[in-house]
C-alpha positions in Angstrom: 30.3 -47.0 10.6 27.8 -44.6 8.9 29.0 -42.5 6.0 27.8 -38.9 6.1 25.8 -37.7 3.1 27.3 -34.8 1.1 25.4 -31.6 1.4 24.0 -30.4 -1.9 24.8 -26.9 -2.9 22.1 -24.4 -4.0 23.5 -21.2 -5.5 21.2 -18.2 -5.8 22.5 -15.8 -8.5 21.1 -12.3 -8.0 19.4 -10.6 -5.0 16.0 -10.1 -6.7 12.6 -10.3 -5.0 12.2 -14.1 -5.4 15.5 -15.2 -3.9 15.0 -12.7 -1.1 11.6 -14.2 -0.4 13.0 -17.7 -0.6 15.7 -16.9 2.0 13.1 -15.3 4.3 11.1 -18.6 4.0 14.2 -20.8 4.6 15.0 -18.9 7.8 11.8 -20.4 9.1 11.9 -23.8 7.3 15.3 -24.8 6.0 16.0 -27.1 3.2 17.3 -30.4 4.7 20.7 -31.5 3.5 21.4 -28.3 1.6 24.0 -25.5 1.9 23.1 -22.3 0.2 25.1 -19.4 -1.3 23.7 -16.1 -2.4 25.7 -14.3 -5.1 24.9 -10.6 -5.6 26.6 -7.6 -7.1 26.2 -5.7 -3.8 25.0 -6.1 -0.2 21.8 -4.3 -0.7 18.6 -5.0 -2.7 16.0 -2.3 -3.3 12.3 -3.1 -3.3 11.3 -1.5 -6.6 7.7 -1.0 -5.4 8.9 1.7 -2.9 11.7 3.3 -4.9 9.4 6.0 -6.4 8.5 6.9 -2.8 12.2 7.1 -2.0 12.7 9.5 -5.0 9.7 11.6 -3.8 11.2 11.8 -0.3 8.4 9.8 1.4 10.7 7.0 2.5 14.2 6.7 3.7 16.8 4.3 2.2 16.3 1.9 5.1 12.6 1.6 4.4 13.2 0.3 0.8 16.4 -1.7 1.3 16.9 -5.4 2.0 20.2 -6.2 3.8 21.2 -9.3 1.8 24.1 -10.5 4.0 21.9 -10.3 7.1 19.1 -12.1 5.3 21.4 -14.8 4.1 22.8 -15.3 7.6 19.3 -15.7 9.0 18.7 -18.5 6.5 22.1 -20.1 7.2 23.4 -19.2 3.8 26.7 -17.8 2.6 27.0 -14.5 0.8 29.3 -13.6 -2.1 29.4 -9.8 -3.0 30.4 -9.9 -6.6 28.6 -9.9 -9.9 28.1 -13.2 -11.7 29.8 -13.0 -15.1 29.1 -16.5 -16.4 27.0 -19.6 -15.7 28.3 -22.8 -17.2 25.2 -25.0 -16.9 26.8 -28.1 -18.2 29.6 -27.9 -15.7 27.3 -26.6 -13.0 29.5 -23.6 -12.1 29.0 -19.9 -11.6 31.9 -17.6 -12.3 32.1 -14.2 -10.5 33.8 -11.0 -11.4 36.4 -11.3 -8.7 37.6 -14.6 -10.2 35.6 -16.9 -7.9 34.1 -20.1 -9.1 31.1 -21.7 -7.4 30.1 -25.3 -8.1 26.4 -26.0 -7.6 24.1 -29.0 -7.6 21.1 -26.7 -8.5 20.8 -23.0 -9.0 18.4 -20.2 -9.5 18.9 -16.9 -11.4 17.2 -13.7 -10.6 19.6 -11.0 -11.9 17.0 -8.6 -13.3 17.5 -6.7 -16.5 18.7 -3.4 -17.9 16.9 -0.8 -20.0 16.3 -0.9 -23.7 17.5 1.8 -26.1 20.9 2.4 -24.4 22.5 1.6 -27.7 21.2 4.8 -29.2 23.8 7.5 -29.8 24.7 9.3 -26.7 22.2 7.6 -24.4 24.6 5.5 -22.4 26.9 8.4 -21.8 24.3 11.0 -20.8 21.1 9.3 -19.5 20.6 8.0 -16.1 19.3 4.4 -16.3 16.5 3.2 -14.1 17.5 -0.5 -14.3 19.1 -1.8 -12.3 17.3 0.0 -9.5 20.5 0.5 -7.6 21.7 2.8 -10.4 18.6 5.0 -10.1 18.9 5.2 -6.3 22.5 6.3 -6.6 21.7 8.9 -9.2 19.0 10.7 -7.2 21.1 12.6 -4.6 23.5 14.2 -7.1 20.5 15.1 -9.3 18.9 16.9 -6.4 22.2 18.7 -5.6 22.3 20.0 -9.2 18.7 21.1 -9.0 19.3 23.0 -5.7 22.3 24.8 -7.3 20.3 25.7 -10.4 19.2 29.4 -10.8 17.6 29.2 -14.2 15.0 26.5 -13.6 15.7 22.7 -13.7 14.3 20.7 -16.6 13.9 16.9 -16.2 12.9 14.6 -19.0 11.8 11.0 -18.3 11.9 8.8 -21.4 9.4 5.9 -21.1 5.7 6.2 -20.3 5.1 2.8 -18.7 4.1 2.4 -15.1 7.7 3.0 -14.0 8.1 6.1 -16.0 4.8 7.6 -14.8 5.7 7.0 -11.2 9.2 8.4 -11.6 8.0 11.5 -13.3 5.4 12.1 -10.6 7.9 11.4 -7.8 10.5 13.8 -9.3 7.9 16.5 -9.8 6.8 16.2 -6.2 10.4 16.0 -4.9 11.5 19.1 -6.7 8.5 21.1 -5.4 9.2 19.7 -1.9 12.8 20.9 -2.1 11.7 24.4 -3.1 13.4 24.2 -6.5 12.5 27.3 -8.5 10.7 26.8 -11.8 11.2 23.1 -12.1 9.8 21.3 -15.1 9.2 17.5 -15.7 8.4 16.0 -19.1 7.4 12.5 -19.9 8.1 11.1 -23.4 6.5 7.9 -24.7 7.0 6.3 -28.1 3.6 4.6 -28.2 0.4 6.5 -29.0 -0.5 6.6 -25.3 0.9 6.2 -21.8 0.9 2.7 -20.3 1.0 0.7 -23.5 -0.9 -2.6 -23.0 -3.4 -1.1 -20.6 -6.9 0.0 -21.6 -7.5 3.4 -23.1 -9.5 4.4 -20.1 -6.6 3.7 -17.7 -4.1 5.5 -20.0 -6.4 8.5 -20.3 -6.9 8.7 -16.5 -3.1 8.5 -15.9 -2.3 11.1 -18.5 -5.0 13.4 -17.1 -3.4 13.1 -13.6 0.1 13.7 -14.9 -1.0 16.9 -16.8 -2.9 18.1 -13.8 0.3 17.8 -11.8 2.1 20.0 -14.3 4.0 17.2 -16.1 4.3 17.8 -19.8 3.3 14.5 -21.6 4.3 13.7 -25.1 3.2 10.5 -26.7 4.0 9.0 -30.1 7.5 10.5 -30.0 10.7 8.5 -30.3 14.2 9.6 -29.2 16.9 8.9 -31.8 20.0 10.5 -30.2 21.1 12.3 -27.2 23.7 15.0 -26.6 24.8 16.9 -23.5 21.7 18.7 -22.4 19.7 18.0 -25.5 17.9 15.1 -27.1 16.5 14.7 -30.6 13.3 13.1 -31.7 12.6 11.2 -35.0 11.2 14.4 -36.6 14.5 16.2 -35.8 13.0 18.5 -33.1 15.1 18.9 -30.0 14.2 18.8 -26.3 16.5 20.5 -23.7 17.1 19.1 -20.3 19.3 19.3 -17.2 18.6 15.7 -16.2 17.6 12.8 -18.5 16.2 9.6 -17.0 15.8 6.5 -19.2 12.9 4.4 -18.1 12.1 2.4 -21.3 11.3 -1.3 -21.5 13.5 -4.1 -20.1 16.5 -5.5 -22.0 18.3 -8.7 -21.2 21.7 -8.5 -19.5 24.5 -9.7 -21.8 25.7 -12.1 -19.2 22.9 -14.5 -19.9 23.7 -14.9 -23.6 27.4 -14.9 -22.8 26.7 -18.0 -20.6 25.5 -19.8 -23.7 22.2 -20.5 -22.0 19.0 -21.0 -24.1 17.6 -17.5 -24.8 14.7 -16.1 -26.7 15.1 -13.5 -29.5 15.6 -10.7 -26.9 18.2 -12.5 -24.9 16.1 -13.6 -21.9 16.6 -17.1 -20.5 13.9 -19.5 -21.7 12.2 -21.4 -18.9 9.4 -23.8 -18.6 6.3 -23.2 -16.5 8.1 -25.1 -13.7 10.6 -22.2 -13.7 13.4 -24.6 -15.0 15.6 -23.7 -17.9 14.3 -25.5 -21.1 17.7 -27.3 -21.4 18.7 -27.8 -17.7 16.5 -29.3 -15.0 18.8 -28.1 -12.3 18.8 -24.4 -13.3 15.8 -22.3 -12.3 15.1 -18.7 -13.2 12.5 -16.1 -12.1 12.0 -12.4 -12.6 13.0 -10.2 -15.5 15.8 -12.6 -16.6 13.3 -15.3 -17.5 11.2 -15.7 -20.6 8.5 -18.0 -19.5 7.1 -20.5 -22.0 4.4 -20.5 -23.2 4.0 -16.8 -22.1 7.1 -15.1 -23.7 5.4 -11.7 -23.8 4.7 -11.6 -20.1 5.5 -8.0 -18.9 8.7 -7.5 -17.0 7.3 -6.5 -13.6 8.3 -7.2 -10.0 4.9 -8.6 -9.2 5.6 -11.7 -11.2 8.8 -12.5 -9.3 6.9 -12.0 -6.1 4.1 -14.3 -7.2 6.5 -16.9 -8.5 8.5 -17.1 -5.3 6.2 -19.7 -3.5 6.2 -21.9 -6.7 10.0 -21.6 -6.8 10.4 -22.7 -3.2 8.0 -25.6 -3.7 9.8 -26.7 -6.8 13.3 -26.5 -5.3 12.1 -28.7 -2.5 10.4 -31.1 -5.0 13.6 -31.2 -7.1 15.5 -32.4 -4.0 13.1 -35.3 -3.4 12.2 -36.2 -6.9 8.5 -35.1 -6.4 6.4 -33.6 -9.2 7.0 -30.0 -9.8 4.3 -27.3 -9.7 3.4 -25.0 -12.6 3.6 -21.2 -12.4 0.7 -19.5 -14.2 1.1 -15.7 -14.4 -2.0 -13.6 -13.8 -3.5 -12.0 -16.9 -4.4 -8.9 -14.8 -3.4 -7.7 -11.4 -4.0 -4.7 -9.2 -1.5 -1.9 -10.2 -0.9 0.9 -7.7 1.1 3.9 -8.9 2.5 6.3 -6.3 1.9 9.9 -7.4 4.5 11.2 -5.0 2.2 13.7 -3.2 0.4 11.4 -0.8 -2.0 10.1 -3.4 -1.9 7.0 -5.6 -3.7 5.6 -8.7 -5.0 2.1 -8.6 -6.4 0.1 -11.5 -7.5 -3.4 -12.4 -9.9 -4.8 -15.0 -10.0 -1.3 -16.6 -11.3 0.4 -13.5 -9.4 3.3 -11.9 -9.3 4.7 -8.4 -7.4 7.6 -7.1 -6.7 9.4 -3.8 -5.0 9.3 -0.5 -6.8 6.1 0.6 -5.3 4.3 -2.5 -1.9 5.5 -1.4 -2.5 4.3 2.2 -3.4 0.9 0.7 -0.2 0.8 -1.4 1.9 1.9 1.6 0.3 -0.8 3.8 1.0 -3.5 1.2 4.6 -2.3 0.6 5.5 -2.1 4.2 4.0 -5.5 4.8 6.2 -6.9 2.0 9.3 -5.4 3.5 8.4 -6.7 7.0 9.1 -10.2 5.7 12.8 -9.4 5.6 13.2 -7.9 9.1 14.9 -9.9 11.8 12.3 -8.9 14.4 8.5 -9.4 14.4 7.5 -5.8 14.4 5.3 -4.8 11.5 6.3 -1.4 10.1 2.9 -0.9 8.5 1.7 0.7 11.7 3.8 3.7 10.9 2.4 5.5 7.8 4.7 7.1 5.2 5.5 10.8 5.4 3.0 12.8 3.4 
């Protein structure tokens, strides 16, 4: 009499881009002898590349949302709607906020990050965070309601002049105009000497020129030190008044990673090898913002890296099952960046070259809709329907 082999358990912690892409791939080509559970803090994941378009009113919520329970079901996976609060790597368990305990044979983390600077006085209480993305999406409708009710003008400040801050400032400026808000103003504050730190001066200059042309007040080399209701203060003591404050600074590690006593870098991100495995645990993989990839610990926290890592993750999970050699993920040094300006145009830059216009936006829209098409249950490609201008 033959003895059945025990199914090995793969637990995916977090509904980030890489686990979503992994599940979409497993719906077509399952892992043999493996049962899968996806653990996420909610049933929806938002594609960060299209969220500025949602803020600008170019997309609806369904356009930018991945239905995680449905995606998991297509891949034959279970779904647990609860935040993970602890991973005990030595015991191979994941503890969830509802008291659940999942035992795994191998696991993958993609829980994202939060924003830096929230420890400054008043910021956590007053500012609207942009990470996790779900917090930003939830904050937009009430922000617009307050703007519509305003009779004295509506002042928005976005803190953080990276790519996300630039897109958000442009999206909000376009949305407030589209909503017919009287006398809106949008300001963009960045602590570095120029926007888009890390990019070339030519790129930063082109982006700042476009923001200013759109009526966005750009201030660089300014650092926020504290926030009060309706007012923030810079290092030099000068105040800035606002009706809405959005915090779009750099990524900060979620406390749950350090609380799990996993190997972390000085910023609290999980240290992983180029094979996407934890430096201390071969059976624990990690991708996306949560991971600090050795030997590239300064790799920017951007969704494009999680997307590019997804094929390597799937390949290595399969290899781990069979004992085959694992592949190495090598992040690109430069990649095409497309910034939605919220008005039917976009900026694109790579290798220091900058393009702008409606054709650039159409390219971005086509790429983004193609990405989202991977998670649809049918075979229709939504890229044939352009975004609303």
